[in-house]
C-alpha angles and dihedrals in degrees: 000000000000123000116207117192121195124203095231137008091248096045100128094158089055091049092047092052092048095046090050089055094047091048092050087057093044091238108174118231095248091060094059128085114192124202141161125232112310096349117143111260139188109311091210096051117115117246102252132156109291094232120037118224117267121249115282134198090274094053115127110273089231090066094063113086137141117260113207124235090243091066093049091049091047091048095049090056102036094051089063091065121099095234106123090214098057095096095052090045093053090051092049091050089049089052091053089046089058089054099033112033095186095055091107089065094051100089089173089067106114094219095046091047089051094051091045087053090053090050092051092050090051093048087051093051089049089054092048093053090051093047104039104034113108127195121216123198116242133183115277104252101166100079096263125163092262095237093107131033129218125248126211131191135186125212137169108208120198090221145020095286105120097096093040090054094047096095090055094058093042090054095042098043101024093137095053128077104229144162125207111204122199133161092254109037138353129220125207125191121189097183096272109033136041118218129188122220138178121284120277141201131249089253091066089063125081120253101218148323137220093265090056094060089052089052092049091052090050093046093051091051094053100040112123115192091193088069098046119103102193096193093050092044091053092048093053098033111029116202094253088077095047093084092060094054123072097210096047089057085068097048100084095053092040090052091045095049099033098093092043092050094048093042089052090050091054094047091049090051091047096052099040116115110271092031110262094191089123093056090049092047091049090050090050093047090050091053092050091052090067095039114143098169091126135020095256092091090068093069103026121092092231150325111288104207128187126279139200142074114324091223094053115140093211123054113191115202116193130181109263139313117286129218096280093042090050090055095042098041092227130104126248099006098127131076093297090048094053091049088049092053092052092050090048091052091049092047091053096249121132106221090206087065094053133075116234126193140141135246090232119040104203128058115256114201150151119232116238109179106298092341128091110215122205116255124193117248115244127226095269094052091048092051091045090058097036091092093064092054091050091053094049089050093049090050096046100032092196123199091232130021115202124205110207103200139343098296092052090048091051091050095049098043098032093232141059113292124194108229095202091054100039102036120108098029137088114255134188122234120228116274111354099332096128132222121343140188128199122207136146127291115251091240087064090067092049091055096055107110096200117077095209092050089048095051091047094049092045089056092050090048090053091051089051088054093047092055091045089056091050091050091051094045 
């Protein structure tokens, strides 16, 4: 059994030299124990030189083989991972590579896939250090000339990436004098030379500076909750990094109070002398036009917001824009909208006197050749758009809110509603949402294949609308 001790956990050059010596002696992977510094090793391993001799001129010819660049690149990344088995896995892969030169092309190989996974996590950690590390200015305590301050940053990496990332920070902040403190190792740059020091604690790093307060004030003023996708944000920037960044310390409170602040703005505008509801609605609509709360905005042509008089006594809520609505930017203008207009007229309701909107503001579809086929919004997409409906309703305060279909009902009530059970009776929305009514969506009538059933259901829909009109009168 051979014991190989590396100087540091990220010592790829040391690993490479040791592996070359082991390969020259045809030492199998199972006969090697890898360790770093003073780490505890295999108690049954024999005490042998820590680094085997490299291959010499008399090494067996079979030991000489070409290692592809892809292996070297993989090794330099994977060795930075904290997985204690990474050193042994790299040597095992190297041994396979000697016997199977094409193994680096076999991405189905479990060992290669595992090492590639480690390398991917390392690259992600390197990116996060570059993105989320924040320098704070501190008083110059080393007797400098006073013309330039020193900047200190604290970071807690997942893996052994600090030294590998040093060149990036030297190139990026070469004109500054800085220190990067981490639990494992510290880096110090004086403007011309980089020095390494022992690990530190967060208490050794400064907690803020005057410029940071200015930045936090600015960040709070431009924060737009409509453009925040919390799930994606947490995936890219886990909470563990928030404490190191001044702006992210504000995010929880900004998210928690965002709806209250914007609702308050709308309410103040609604109750101001001269009735500024129109201005408040315009502001709400402008915000919705740049909404990225869910992924649907990436594929839709535009946000389709509600339309109608702001003193309407009836607010109709549909499911989502269709293909024609998405292109036109107006709700209920396609085939379902035309049938809706005809049914309203037969029920004695003037559409121009109603407010019409949708539970989801972007068109969700599946491409079929040149056509875009409607796809039903899921619970997450409905919930993401629910806030806009609540704001429209708070601004209008209609006498009756009508859910056209199951998606609209789920949005308004915050839970699944059964149309067949709830249809035909006056309901009460949660909180102070007022009276509500649930009926079918006009597109449901268009999908009925039987003419008799379509005629019967249409007549029932008109009757629903007539009763809604009487309730709102």
